[in-house]
C-alpha positions as CSV (number, residue, x, y, z in Angstrom):
1,M,-20.3,17.6,-19.6
2,A,-19.0,14.5,-17.5
3,L,-16.3,12.1,-18.9
4,R,-17.6,8.9,-19.8
5,I,-14.7,6.6,-17.0
6,I,-14.2,2.7,-16.8
7,F,-12.8,3.0,-13.6
8,M,-10.0,-0.2,-13.0
9,G,-9.3,-1.0,-9.2
10,T,-9.4,-3.3,-7.2
11,P,-8.7,-3.1,-2.8
12,D,-9.4,-1.0,-0.5
13,F,-7.0,2.0,-1.3
14,S,-8.7,2.5,-4.4
15,V,-12.2,3.3,-3.9
16,A,-11.9,6.7,-2.9
17,T,-11.2,7.3,-5.7
18,L,-13.5,6.0,-7.4
19,K,-16.1,7.2,-5.1
20,A,-15.1,10.6,-5.8
21,L,-15.4,10.2,-9.1
22,H,-18.4,9.5,-8.8
23,A,-19.5,12.0,-6.9
24,A,-18.2,14.5,-9.5
25,G,-20.6,13.8,-12.0
26,H,-18.6,11.3,-14.1
27,Q,-20.8,8.9,-15.4
28,I,-18.3,5.7,-14.5
29,V,-19.9,3.2,-17.5
30,M,-18.2,0.2,-16.0
31,A,-15.4,-1.0,-12.9
32,Y,-13.2,-3.8,-13.6
33,S,-11.5,-5.6,-10.2
34,Q,-9.9,-8.9,-9.7
35,P,-12.0,-11.8,-9.8
36,P,-14.2,-12.9,-6.4
37,R,-11.3,-14.5,-4.3
38,P,-11.9,-18.2,-1.5
39,G,-12.0,-16.4,1.7
40,G,-14.6,-15.9,5.1
41,R,-13.6,-17.8,8.3
42,R,-12.7,-21.2,6.5
43,G,-11.1,-19.7,3.4
44,L,-14.7,-21.7,1.2
45,D,-17.0,-18.0,0.5
46,L,-15.8,-16.1,-2.6
47,Q,-15.1,-12.5,-1.1
48,K,-15.6,-10.1,-3.3
49,S,-13.2,-7.1,-3.7
50,P,-13.8,-3.9,-1.7
51,V,-13.7,-2.2,-5.7
52,H,-16.8,-4.2,-6.8
53,L,-18.7,-3.8,-3.7
54,A,-18.1,-0.5,-3.8
55,A,-19.4,0.0,-7.6
56,E,-22.1,-2.3,-6.4
57,D,-23.2,-0.1,-4.0
58,L,-23.1,3.2,-6.2
59,G,-25.2,1.0,-9.2
60,I,-21.7,0.4,-11.4
61,D,-21.7,-3.2,-13.5
62,V,-18.4,-5.0,-12.4
63,R,-16.2,-7.3,-14.8
64,H,-13.9,-9.1,-13.4
65,P,-11.4,-11.1,-16.2
66,L,-8.4,-12.9,-15.3
67,N,-6.3,-11.5,-17.9
68,F,-6.9,-9.4,-21.4
69,R,-5.6,-12.5,-23.2
70,D,-9.1,-13.1,-24.6
71,L,-9.6,-11.0,-27.3
72,A,-13.3,-11.1,-26.4
73,D,-12.3,-9.2,-22.9
74,R,-10.9,-6.5,-25.3
75,E,-13.1,-6.1,-26.9
76,A,-15.9,-5.6,-24.7
77,F,-13.5,-3.0,-23.2
78,A,-13.2,-0.9,-26.0
79,A,-17.4,-1.3,-26.9
80,L,-17.8,0.4,-23.8
81,Q,-16.7,3.7,-26.4
82,A,-15.4,5.2,-22.8
83,D,-13.5,8.8,-22.6
84,V,-11.0,7.7,-20.6
85,A,-9.8,4.7,-17.9
86,V,-8.8,5.6,-14.5
87,V,-6.8,2.7,-13.4
88,V,-5.8,2.6,-8.7
89,A,-4.0,0.1,-8.1
90,Y,-5.7,-2.5,-10.2
91,G,-3.6,-5.9,-10.0
92,L,-2.6,-6.5,-13.3
93,L,-0.2,-4.8,-15.8
94,L,-2.7,-3.4,-18.7
95,P,-2.1,-4.8,-22.4
96,E,-1.6,-1.9,-24.8
97,A,-5.1,-2.6,-26.0
98,I,-6.3,-2.1,-22.9
99,L,-4.4,1.5,-23.0
100,T,-5.5,2.6,-25.7
101,G,-8.8,1.1,-26.4
102,T,-10.7,4.6,-24.7
103,R,-10.8,8.2,-26.5
104,L,-8.3,10.0,-24.1
105,G,-6.3,7.0,-23.1
106,A,-6.0,5.9,-19.4
107,Y,-4.8,7.0,-16.4
108,N,-3.0,5.7,-13.3
109,G,-2.9,7.3,-9.8
110,H,0.6,5.9,-8.3
111,A,1.6,6.2,-4.7
112,S,5.1,7.7,-4.6
113,L,6.8,10.3,-6.3
114,L,7.5,9.0,-9.5
115,P,10.2,7.6,-11.0
116,R,10.8,6.7,-7.2
117,W,9.2,3.1,-6.0
118,R,7.9,2.0,-9.9
119,G,5.8,-0.7,-9.3
120,A,3.9,-3.3,-6.5
121,A,4.9,-1.6,-2.9
122,P,5.8,1.9,-3.1
123,I,4.0,2.4,0.7
124,Q,5.2,0.0,2.4
125,R,9.1,0.6,0.6
126,A,9.1,4.7,0.7
127,I,8.8,4.0,4.6
128,M,11.3,0.8,4.7
129,A,13.7,3.2,3.4
130,G,13.4,5.8,5.8
131,D,12.0,8.3,3.3
132,A,10.5,11.2,4.5
133,E,8.5,11.8,1.5
134,T,6.2,10.8,-0.7
135,G,3.5,11.8,-2.9
136,M,0.4,10.6,-4.7
137,M,1.3,11.2,-8.5
138,V,-1.8,10.9,-11.9
139,M,-0.1,9.5,-14.9
140,K,-0.6,8.5,-18.6
141,M,-0.2,4.9,-19.1
142,D,2.4,3.8,-21.6
143,K,3.5,-0.3,-21.9
144,G,5.8,0.4,-18.8
145,L,5.6,-0.4,-15.4
146,D,4.8,2.9,-14.1
147,T,7.2,4.8,-16.5
148,G,4.2,6.9,-18.7
149,P,4.9,10.9,-18.5
150,V,3.3,12.5,-15.1
151,A,-0.1,14.7,-15.4
152,L,-0.3,16.0,-11.5
153,T,1.6,15.6,-8.0
154,R,0.8,15.4,-4.7
155,K,3.1,15.4,-2.3
156,V,2.4,14.0,1.7
157,T,5.4,14.1,4.5
158,I,6.2,10.6,6.0
159,G,6.2,11.1,10.0
160,P,8.6,9.3,11.6
161,D,6.4,6.9,13.2
162,V,3.9,7.1,10.9
163,T,2.8,3.4,9.8
164,A,2.5,1.7,6.1
165,G,-1.4,1.2,7.1
166,E,-1.3,5.4,8.3
167,L,-0.1,6.3,4.9
168,H,-1.6,4.2,2.7
169,D,-4.9,6.0,4.0
170,A,-3.7,8.8,3.9
171,L,-3.0,8.6,0.7
172,S,-6.0,7.3,-0.7
173,V,-7.5,10.1,0.1
174,V,-4.7,12.4,-1.7
175,G,-5.1,10.1,-4.6
176,A,-9.0,10.6,-5.0
177,E,-8.3,14.6,-4.7
178,A,-6.0,14.6,-7.1
179,M,-7.8,12.3,-10.0
180,V,-11.3,14.1,-9.2
181,E,-8.8,17.2,-10.7
182,A,-6.9,15.6,-13.1
183,M,-10.2,14.6,-15.2
184,A,-11.8,18.0,-15.0
185,R,-8.9,19.3,-16.4
186,L,-8.7,16.1,-18.9
187,E,-12.4,17.1,-19.4
188,A,-11.7,20.7,-19.9
189,G,-8.3,20.2,-22.3
190,T,-6.2,21.5,-20.1
191,L,-4.4,18.2,-19.0
192,E,-0.6,18.6,-19.9
193,T,2.3,15.7,-18.9
194,V,5.8,15.9,-18.0
195,A,8.0,12.8,-19.1
196,Q,9.8,11.3,-15.8
197,V,13.3,11.9,-15.2
198,E,15.3,9.2,-16.5
199,E,17.7,9.6,-12.4
200,G,17.0,8.4,-9.6
201,V,14.6,5.2,-10.9
202,L,14.2,2.3,-8.0
203,Y,11.9,-0.3,-7.8
204,A,9.5,-1.6,-5.1
205,A,9.3,-5.0,-5.2
206,K,6.4,-6.8,-3.5
207,I,6.8,-7.8,-0.5
208,D,8.4,-11.3,0.5
209,K,7.2,-13.2,3.6
210,A,11.2,-14.4,3.9
211,E,12.2,-11.0,4.8
212,T,9.4,-10.0,7.0
213,R,11.6,-11.1,10.3
214,V,13.2,-8.4,12.3
215,D,16.9,-8.7,12.4
216,F,18.0,-6.6,15.5
217,T,21.6,-6.7,14.7
218,R,20.3,-3.5,12.1
219,P,20.9,-0.2,13.6
220,A,17.6,0.7,15.7
221,V,16.6,3.4,12.8
222,E,16.2,0.8,10.2
223,V,14.6,-1.4,12.6
224,H,12.1,1.0,13.0
225,N,11.7,1.8,9.6
226,H,11.2,-1.7,8.9
227,I,8.6,-2.4,12.1
228,R,6.3,0.5,10.8
229,G,6.8,-0.1,6.6
230,L,5.5,-3.7,7.2
231,S,2.6,-2.2,9.7
232,P,0.0,-3.8,10.1
233,F,0.1,-6.2,7.0
234,P,2.2,-8.6,6.5
235,G,3.7,-7.3,9.4
236,A,7.3,-7.6,10.7
237,W,8.0,-10.4,13.6
238,T,9.7,-11.7,16.4
239,E,10.2,-15.0,18.6
240,M,9.6,-14.7,21.9
241,D,9.4,-16.7,24.8
242,V,5.6,-17.2,25.3
243,N,4.5,-20.3,28.1
244,G,7.9,-21.6,28.0
245,K,7.9,-22.1,24.2
246,P,9.1,-19.9,21.3
247,E,6.0,-18.0,19.8
248,R,5.8,-15.3,16.6
249,V,5.0,-12.4,17.9
250,K,4.0,-10.0,15.5
251,L,5.4,-5.8,16.1
252,I,2.7,-3.7,15.0
253,A,4.0,-0.5,16.2
254,S,7.6,0.8,17.4
255,H,9.9,4.4,18.2
256,L,13.3,5.0,18.5
257,A,14.4,5.0,21.7
258,E,16.4,7.6,23.8
259,R,18.5,4.5,25.7
260,D,21.6,3.4,24.1
261,G,21.7,-0.4,23.6
262,A,25.3,-0.4,23.1
263,L,26.2,-2.3,26.4
264,A,23.7,-4.9,25.5
265,A,23.9,-8.0,22.7
266,P,21.3,-7.1,20.1
267,G,17.8,-8.9,20.7
268,T,18.4,-7.8,24.5
269,A,15.4,-6.2,26.8
270,L,17.4,-3.4,28.4
271,D,13.9,-3.1,30.7
272,D,10.8,-4.9,31.6
273,G,9.1,-2.4,29.5
274,L,9.8,-3.9,25.9
275,T,12.8,-1.2,25.0
276,I,15.2,-3.7,22.6
277,A,18.4,-3.2,21.7
278,C,19.9,-2.9,18.1
279,G,22.8,-3.1,16.5
280,T,22.8,0.6,17.3
281,G,20.7,2.0,19.9
282,A,17.5,0.4,20.9
283,V,13.8,0.7,20.1
284,S,10.6,0.1,22.0
285,L,8.2,-1.8,20.8
286,A,5.1,-0.3,21.3
287,R,2.5,-2.5,20.0
288,L,2.3,-6.6,19.6
289,Q,0.1,-9.2,18.8
290,K,0.5,-12.8,19.5
291,A,-1.0,-15.4,16.7
292,G,-5.0,-15.6,17.1
293,G,-4.9,-12.6,19.6
294,K,-5.6,-9.2,19.4
295,A,-2.7,-6.2,19.2
296,L,-2.0,-4.8,22.4
297,K,-0.4,-1.9,23.9
298,A,3.2,-2.7,25.1
299,E,2.0,-2.2,29.0
300,D,-1.0,-4.6,28.1
301,F,1.1,-6.9,26.6
302,V,3.9,-7.6,29.5
303,R,1.4,-8.2,31.6
304,G,0.4,-11.2,29.8
305,T,4.1,-12.2,28.7
306,P,6.6,-10.5,31.1
307,L,10.3,-10.0,28.8
308,P,11.9,-9.1,31.6
309,K,15.4,-7.1,31.1
310,G,18.3,-9.6,30.2
311,T,15.8,-11.7,27.8
312,V,17.2,-12.1,25.1
313,I,14.5,-12.3,21.5
314,A,15.4,-13.7,18.2
């Protein structure tokens, strides 16, 4: 028999798991997502979340309480009489009444190798820290922040130039496959969990706008990891002279350069092709985006915005 599942998620990252569980034959009795938010060109239209839209396409009813402090919301959740709740990037810290409001509890798909990178931004933080590996974990949820016992792990290599956006997409697919397998084991009564180890705990704090500016005084490898870890959103940035005035330019992609930047001040262009000196070493800026413009390859960017050798950016 298929499981009766309550699915809880909000962004694009969660959609693959919702669709995979539905395709596997489970009964999704309700989807929960964050409420519609202002969006559109002028920010006036209410935009449904990706999970909300995907659930509607699948014929699944959607609820979006602001939180579960209201007793009526908690009772409505329990009244669904679900076997299990599946949570993937829902966006709320769930109270115990929800974690225990189904027959078999709640299981979370988390994008890191716990206990490393608990919290809000595990994909970005893993890349920014220079991790060579991450993964998806299916975890039985408890009252802590990503502290529950782990049921299933799928590891993913982080390539040297992989961006957060690329890793996001790969982990979304891996996570969907892992959750389908975990729910099959849960249905069969063979899903086992193992407590997380106490060593190596790191928290993946939400990305703050104040940390998005690139600091070229840092070593090249850290600058490169910073750029790709924030790509495409919210985007690392620097200031360049555009048409005689400083303008913020988002840095979408970079590579570690073979050239040594030691003889130039950090932030100095070492050639006419966007190779920039760092505290040690240098990076080649590969894709850039001016405010209001589209992302351009380096060679296309410098045609319209030349950055001659010796120019200093900040």
